[in-house]
ROTI-665153 format. One record per atom (N, C-alpha, C): chain; residue number from 1; x, y, z. Coordinates in Angstrom, 1 decimal. Atoms other than C-alpha are relative to their C-alpha. Example, Ala and Ser with C-alpha at 12.3 -4.5 7.8 and 13.67 -1.06 7.14 Angstrom:
2
<tivo A; 1; <0.9; -1.2; 0.0>>
<tivo A; 1; <12.3; -4.5; 7.8>>
<tivo A; 1; <0.9; 1.2; 0.0>>
<tivo A; 2; <-0.9; -1.1; 0.0>>
<tivo A; 2; <13.7; -1.1; 7.1>>
<tivo A; 2; <-0.8; 1.1; 0.8>>
//
This chain:
98
<tivo A; 1; <0.8; -1.2; 0.0>>
<tivo A; 1; <0.0; 0.0; 0.0>>
<tivo A; 1; <0.9; 1.2; 0.0>>
<tivo A; 2; <-0.8; -1.2; 0.1>>
<tivo A; 2; <1.4; 3.4; -1.0>>
<tivo A; 2; <-0.5; 1.0; 1.0>>
<tivo A; 3; <0.3; -1.1; -0.9>>
<tivo A; 3; <1.5; 6.2; 1.5>>
<tivo A; 3; <0.4; 1.3; -0.6>>
<tivo A; 4; <-0.3; -1.4; 0.6>>
<tivo A; 4; <1.2; 9.8; 0.4>>
<tivo A; 4; <-0.2; 1.0; 1.2>>
<tivo A; 5; <0.0; -1.1; -0.9>>
<tivo A; 5; <2.0; 12.8; 2.6>>
<tivo A; 5; <-0.1; 1.3; -0.8>>
<tivo A; 6; <0.1; -1.2; 0.8>>
<tivo A; 6; <0.7; 16.0; 1.1>>
<tivo A; 6; <1.0; 1.0; 0.6>>
<tivo A; 7; <-0.9; -1.0; -0.4>>
<tivo A; 7; <3.0; 19.0; 1.3>>
<tivo A; 7; <-0.7; 1.3; 0.4>>
<tivo A; 8; <0.5; -1.4; -0.4>>
<tivo A; 8; <2.3; 22.4; 3.0>>
<tivo A; 8; <-1.5; 0.0; 0.3>>
<tivo A; 9; <1.4; -0.1; -0.3>>
<tivo A; 9; <-1.4; 23.3; 2.9>>
<tivo A; 9; <-0.9; -0.9; -0.9>>
<tivo A; 10; <0.8; 0.9; 0.9>>
<tivo A; 10; <-2.5; 20.4; 0.7>>
<tivo A; 10; <-0.6; -1.1; 0.9>>
<tivo A; 11; <0.8; 1.0; -0.7>>
<tivo A; 11; <-5.0; 17.7; 1.7>>
<tivo A; 11; <-0.3; -1.1; -0.9>>
<tivo A; 12; <0.4; 1.2; 0.9>>
<tivo A; 12; <-5.5; 14.1; 0.3>>
<tivo A; 12; <-1.4; -0.4; 0.5>>
<tivo A; 13; <1.4; 0.3; -0.3>>
<tivo A; 13; <-9.2; 13.3; 0.1>>
<tivo A; 13; <-0.5; -1.2; -0.8>>
<tivo A; 14; <0.7; 1.0; 0.7>>
<tivo A; 14; <-11.2; 10.2; -0.8>>
<tivo A; 14; <-1.4; 0.4; -0.2>>
<tivo A; 15; <1.4; -0.5; 0.2>>
<tivo A; 15; <-14.4; 11.2; -2.5>>
<tivo A; 15; <-1.0; -1.0; 0.5>>
<tivo A; 16; <1.1; 0.8; -0.4>>
<tivo A; 16; <-17.6; 9.9; -0.9>>
<tivo A; 16; <-0.9; -0.2; -1.2>>
<tivo A; 17; <1.0; 0.3; 1.1>>
<tivo A; 17; <-20.1; 8.2; -3.2>>
<tivo A; 17; <-1.2; 0.9; 0.2>>
<tivo A; 18; <1.2; -0.7; 0.0>>
<tivo A; 18; <-23.0; 10.3; -4.2>>
<tivo A; 18; <-1.2; -0.9; 0.1>>
<tivo A; 19; <1.2; 0.9; -0.1>>
<tivo A; 19; <-26.4; 8.8; -3.2>>
<tivo A; 19; <-0.7; -0.1; -1.3>>
<tivo A; 20; <0.7; 0.3; 1.3>>
<tivo A; 20; <-28.3; 7.2; -6.1>>
<tivo A; 20; <-1.5; 0.1; 0.2>>
<tivo A; 21; <1.4; -0.2; -0.3>>
<tivo A; 21; <-31.6; 7.5; -4.3>>
<tivo A; 21; <-0.3; 0.7; 1.3>>
<tivo A; 22; <0.4; -0.8; -1.2>>
<tivo A; 22; <-33.4; 9.6; -1.7>>
<tivo A; 22; <-0.3; -0.9; 1.1>>
<tivo A; 23; <0.4; 0.8; -1.2>>
<tivo A; 23; <-34.3; 8.5; 1.8>>
<tivo A; 23; <-1.4; -0.6; -0.2>>
<tivo A; 24; <1.4; 0.6; 0.2>>
<tivo A; 24; <-37.9; 8.0; 0.6>>
<tivo A; 24; <0.0; -1.0; -1.1>>
<tivo A; 25; <-0.1; 1.1; 1.0>>
<tivo A; 25; <-36.7; 5.6; -2.2>>
<tivo A; 25; <0.0; 0.4; -1.4>>
<tivo A; 26; <0.0; -0.4; 1.4>>
<tivo A; 26; <-36.8; 7.8; -5.3>>
<tivo A; 26; <1.4; 0.0; -0.5>>
<tivo A; 27; <-1.3; 0.1; 0.7>>
<tivo A; 27; <-33.9; 7.2; -7.7>>
<tivo A; 27; <0.3; 1.3; -0.6>>
<tivo A; 28; <-0.4; -1.3; 0.5>>
<tivo A; 28; <-31.9; 10.3; -8.6>>
<tivo A; 28; <0.7; -0.2; -1.4>>
<tivo A; 29; <-0.7; 0.1; 1.2>>
<tivo A; 29; <-30.8; 10.8; -12.2>>
<tivo A; 29; <1.5; 0.5; 0.2>>
<tivo A; 30; <-1.4; -0.4; -0.1>>
<tivo A; 30; <-27.0; 11.2; -12.8>>
<tivo A; 30; <0.2; 1.5; -0.1>>
<tivo A; 31; <-0.2; -1.5; 0.1>>
<tivo A; 31; <-27.4; 14.9; -13.7>>
<tivo A; 31; <-0.4; 0.7; 1.3>>
<tivo A; 32; <0.4; -0.6; -1.3>>
<tivo A; 32; <-29.0; 15.7; -10.3>>
<tivo A; 32; <1.1; 0.0; 1.0>>
<tivo A; 33; <-1.0; 0.1; -1.0>>
<tivo A; 33; <-26.1; 14.5; -8.2>>
<tivo A; 33; <1.3; 0.8; -0.4>>
<tivo A; 34; <-1.2; -0.7; 0.5>>
<tivo A; 34; <-23.4; 16.3; -10.4>>
<tivo A; 34; <0.0; 1.5; 0.2>>
<tivo A; 35; <0.1; -1.5; -0.1>>
<tivo A; 35; <-24.7; 19.8; -9.7>>
<tivo A; 35; <0.3; 0.4; 1.5>>
<tivo A; 36; <-0.3; -0.3; -1.4>>
<tivo A; 36; <-24.0; 19.6; -5.9>>
<tivo A; 36; <1.5; 0.1; 0.3>>
<tivo A; 37; <-1.4; 0.1; -0.4>>
<tivo A; 37; <-20.7; 20.3; -4.1>>
<tivo A; 37; <0.3; -1.5; 0.4>>
<tivo A; 38; <-0.4; 1.4; -0.3>>
<tivo A; 38; <-18.8; 17.1; -3.5>>
<tivo A; 38; <0.5; -0.2; 1.4>>
<tivo A; 39; <-0.5; 0.3; -1.4>>
<tivo A; 39; <-18.0; 15.5; -0.1>>
<tivo A; 39; <1.0; -1.1; -0.1>>
<tivo A; 40; <-1.1; 1.0; 0.0>>
<tivo A; 40; <-15.0; 13.5; 0.8>>
<tivo A; 40; <0.5; -0.2; 1.4>>
<tivo A; 41; <-0.6; 0.3; -1.3>>
<tivo A; 41; <-13.1; 12.0; 3.7>>
<tivo A; 41; <1.5; 0.3; -0.1>>
<tivo A; 42; <-1.4; -0.4; 0.0>>
<tivo A; 42; <-9.6; 13.5; 4.6>>
<tivo A; 42; <0.8; -1.2; 0.4>>
<tivo A; 43; <-0.9; 1.1; -0.3>>
<tivo A; 43; <-7.0; 10.8; 4.4>>
<tivo A; 43; <1.4; 0.4; 0.6>>
<tivo A; 44; <-1.3; -0.5; -0.5>>
<tivo A; 44; <-3.9; 12.9; 5.0>>
<tivo A; 44; <0.1; 1.5; -0.2>>
<tivo A; 45; <-0.2; -1.5; 0.1>>
<tivo A; 45; <-2.9; 16.5; 5.6>>
<tivo A; 45; <1.5; 0.4; 0.0>>
<tivo A; 46; <-1.3; -0.5; -0.1>>
<tivo A; 46; <0.2; 18.5; 5.1>>
<tivo A; 46; <0.3; 0.7; 1.3>>
<tivo A; 47; <-0.4; -0.6; -1.2>>
<tivo A; 47; <2.2; 20.3; 7.8>>
<tivo A; 47; <-0.6; 1.3; 0.3>>
<tivo A; 48; <0.6; -1.3; -0.2>>
<tivo A; 48; <0.6; 23.6; 7.2>>
<tivo A; 48; <0.5; 1.1; -1.0>>
<tivo A; 49; <-0.3; -1.1; 0.9>>
<tivo A; 49; <0.8; 26.9; 5.4>>
<tivo A; 49; <1.2; 0.7; 0.5>>
<tivo A; 50; <-1.2; -0.7; -0.3>>
<tivo A; 50; <4.2; 28.6; 5.4>>
<tivo A; 50; <-0.2; 1.5; -0.3>>
<tivo A; 51; <0.2; -1.5; 0.1>>
<tivo A; 51; <3.9; 32.4; 6.0>>
<tivo A; 51; <1.3; 0.6; -0.6>>
<tivo A; 52; <-1.1; -0.7; 0.5>>
<tivo A; 52; <6.3; 35.0; 4.5>>
<tivo A; 52; <1.2; -0.1; 1.0>>
<tivo A; 53; <-1.0; 0.0; -1.0>>
<tivo A; 53; <8.3; 35.0; 7.7>>
<tivo A; 53; <0.6; -1.4; 0.4>>
<tivo A; 54; <-0.4; 1.4; -0.2>>
<tivo A; 54; <8.7; 31.2; 7.7>>
<tivo A; 54; <-0.8; -0.7; 1.1>>
<tivo A; 55; <0.8; 0.7; -1.0>>
<tivo A; 55; <6.2; 30.5; 10.5>>
<tivo A; 55; <-1.0; -0.9; -0.7>>
<tivo A; 56; <0.9; 1.0; 0.6>>
<tivo A; 56; <4.0; 27.4; 9.8>>
<tivo A; 56; <-1.3; 0.1; 0.8>>
<tivo A; 57; <1.4; 0.0; -0.6>>
<tivo A; 57; <0.2; 27.7; 10.4>>
<tivo A; 57; <-0.6; -1.3; -0.2>>
<tivo A; 58; <0.6; 1.4; 0.2>>
<tivo A; 58; <-1.4; 24.3; 11.0>>
<tivo A; 58; <-1.3; 0.1; -0.7>>
<tivo A; 59; <1.3; 0.0; 0.8>>
<tivo A; 59; <-4.4; 23.3; 8.9>>
<tivo A; 59; <-1.2; -0.1; 1.0>>
<tivo A; 60; <1.2; 0.1; -0.8>>
<tivo A; 60; <-8.0; 23.5; 10.3>>
<tivo A; 60; <-0.6; -1.4; -0.2>>
<tivo A; 61; <0.5; 1.3; 0.2>>
<tivo A; 61; <-8.8; 20.1; 8.9>>
<tivo A; 61; <1.0; -1.1; 0.5>>
<tivo A; 62; <-0.9; 1.0; -0.5>>
<tivo A; 62; <-7.5; 16.8; 10.2>>
<tivo A; 62; <-0.4; -1.4; -0.7>>
<tivo A; 63; <0.4; 1.3; 0.5>>
<tivo A; 63; <-7.5; 13.1; 9.1>>
<tivo A; 63; <-1.3; -0.5; 0.6>>
<tivo A; 64; <1.3; 0.5; -0.4>>
<tivo A; 64; <-10.9; 11.6; 9.2>>
<tivo A; 64; <-1.2; 0.9; -0.1>>
<tivo A; 65; <1.0; -1.0; 0.2>>
<tivo A; 65; <-12.8; 14.8; 8.7>>
<tivo A; 65; <-0.8; -0.2; -1.3>>
<tivo A; 66; <0.7; 0.0; 1.3>>
<tivo A; 66; <-15.6; 14.8; 6.1>>
<tivo A; 66; <-0.1; 1.5; -0.4>>
<tivo A; 67; <0.0; -1.4; 0.5>>
<tivo A; 67; <-15.3; 18.0; 4.0>>
<tivo A; 67; <-0.8; 0.1; -1.3>>
<tivo A; 68; <0.7; -0.4; 1.2>>
<tivo A; 68; <-17.2; 19.7; 1.2>>
<tivo A; 68; <0.9; 0.9; -0.8>>
<tivo A; 69; <-0.8; -0.8; 0.9>>
<tivo A; 69; <-15.5; 21.1; -1.8>>
<tivo A; 69; <-0.7; 0.1; -1.4>>
<tivo A; 70; <0.6; -0.2; 1.3>>
<tivo A; 70; <-16.4; 22.4; -5.3>>
<tivo A; 70; <0.4; -1.2; -0.9>>
<tivo A; 71; <-0.2; 1.2; 0.9>>
<tivo A; 71; <-16.7; 19.8; -8.1>>
<tivo A; 71; <1.1; 0.1; -0.9>>
<tivo A; 72; <-1.2; -0.2; 0.8>>
<tivo A; 72; <-13.8; 21.3; -10.1>>
<tivo A; 72; <1.2; 0.3; 0.8>>
<tivo A; 73; <-1.2; -0.3; -0.8>>
<tivo A; 73; <-11.4; 21.7; -7.2>>
<tivo A; 73; <1.0; -1.1; 0.0>>
<tivo A; 74; <-1.1; 1.0; -0.3>>
<tivo A; 74; <-8.1; 19.9; -6.7>>
<tivo A; 74; <0.5; -0.7; -1.3>>
<tivo A; 75; <-0.7; 0.8; 1.1>>
<tivo A; 75; <-6.1; 17.5; -8.8>>
<tivo A; 75; <-0.3; -1.5; 0.3>>
<tivo A; 76; <0.3; 1.4; -0.1>>
<tivo A; 76; <-7.2; 13.9; -9.4>>
<tivo A; 76; <1.3; -0.8; -0.1>>
<tivo A; 77; <-1.1; 0.9; 0.0>>
<tivo A; 77; <-4.6; 11.2; -8.7>>
<tivo A; 77; <-0.4; -1.4; 0.2>>
<tivo A; 78; <0.3; 1.5; -0.2>>
<tivo A; 78; <-4.6; 7.4; -8.8>>
<tivo A; 78; <1.0; -0.5; 0.9>>
<tivo A; 79; <-0.9; 0.6; -1.0>>
<tivo A; 79; <-3.1; 5.7; -5.8>>
<tivo A; 79; <-0.4; -1.4; 0.3>>
<tivo A; 80; <0.3; 1.5; -0.1>>
<tivo A; 80; <-3.0; 1.9; -5.7>>
<tivo A; 80; <-1.3; -0.3; -0.7>>
<tivo A; 81; <1.1; 0.4; 0.8>>
<tivo A; 81; <-5.6; 1.8; -8.4>>
<tivo A; 81; <-1.3; 0.7; 0.4>>
<tivo A; 82; <1.2; -0.7; -0.5>>
<tivo A; 82; <-8.1; 4.1; -6.5>>
<tivo A; 82; <0.2; 1.5; -0.3>>
<tivo A; 83; <0.0; -1.5; 0.2>>
<tivo A; 83; <-9.0; 7.7; -7.4>>
<tivo A; 83; <0.0; 0.7; 1.3>>
<tivo A; 84; <-0.1; -0.9; -1.1>>
<tivo A; 84; <-8.0; 10.3; -4.9>>
<tivo A; 84; <0.1; 1.4; -0.5>>
<tivo A; 85; <-0.1; -1.4; 0.3>>
<tivo A; 85; <-8.0; 14.1; -4.8>>
<tivo A; 85; <0.9; 0.7; 0.9>>
<tivo A; 86; <-0.9; -0.9; -0.8>>
<tivo A; 86; <-5.3; 16.5; -3.7>>
<tivo A; 86; <-0.5; 1.4; -0.1>>
<tivo A; 87; <0.6; -1.4; -0.1>>
<tivo A; 87; <-6.8; 19.9; -2.6>>
<tivo A; 87; <0.9; 0.9; 0.8>>
<tivo A; 88; <-0.5; -1.0; -1.0>>
<tivo A; 88; <-5.4; 23.0; -1.1>>
<tivo A; 88; <-1.0; 0.3; 1.0>>
<tivo A; 89; <0.9; -0.3; -1.1>>
<tivo A; 89; <-7.0; 23.9; 2.2>>
<tivo A; 89; <-1.0; 1.1; -0.5>>
<tivo A; 90; <0.8; -1.0; 0.4>>
<tivo A; 90; <-8.4; 27.0; 0.5>>
<tivo A; 90; <-1.2; -0.5; -0.9>>
<tivo A; 91; <1.0; 0.6; 0.8>>
<tivo A; 91; <-10.4; 24.7; -1.9>>
<tivo A; 91; <-1.2; -0.6; 0.8>>
<tivo A; 92; <1.0; 0.7; -0.8>>
<tivo A; 92; <-12.3; 23.2; 1.0>>
<tivo A; 92; <-1.0; 1.1; 0.5>>
<tivo A; 93; <1.1; -0.9; -0.4>>
<tivo A; 93; <-15.7; 24.9; 1.6>>
<tivo A; 93; <-0.5; -0.1; 1.4>>
<tivo A; 94; <0.4; 0.2; -1.3>>
<tivo A; 94; <-16.5; 23.4; 4.9>>
<tivo A; 94; <0.2; -1.4; 0.5>>
<tivo A; 95; <-0.1; 1.3; -0.6>>
<tivo A; 95; <-16.3; 20.5; 7.4>>
<tivo A; 95; <-1.3; -0.4; 0.5>>
<tivo A; 96; <1.3; 0.5; -0.5>>
<tivo A; 96; <-19.3; 18.4; 8.0>>
<tivo A; 96; <0.1; -0.5; 1.4>>
<tivo A; 97; <0.0; 0.4; -1.4>>
<tivo A; 97; <-20.0; 18.0; 11.7>>
<tivo A; 97; <-1.3; -0.7; 0.3>>
<tivo A; 98; <1.2; 0.7; -0.5>>
<tivo A; 98; <-22.4; 15.6; 13.4>>
<tivo A; 98; <-0.5; -1.0; -0.8>>
//
């Protein structure tokens, strides 16, 4: 198994599967789920953002967090045959809590 450690303010994310039907049992067309922001689980985080003076600011997200990001954010990479996403912390719109 390959281990990836993102650099600086980058985050490695595994995309969560979009639901194919609603809680009431209605099936969603492919076009409906592609219009929403995407959710994923943080697998690894970098050390933090380096300021002009050299100070390192730690990231707000941590491994295991579920995050929301735009559908065109980040860079797709394949690790051990699985699709992953590398994002900058600025590309993350929010952390899902609860």
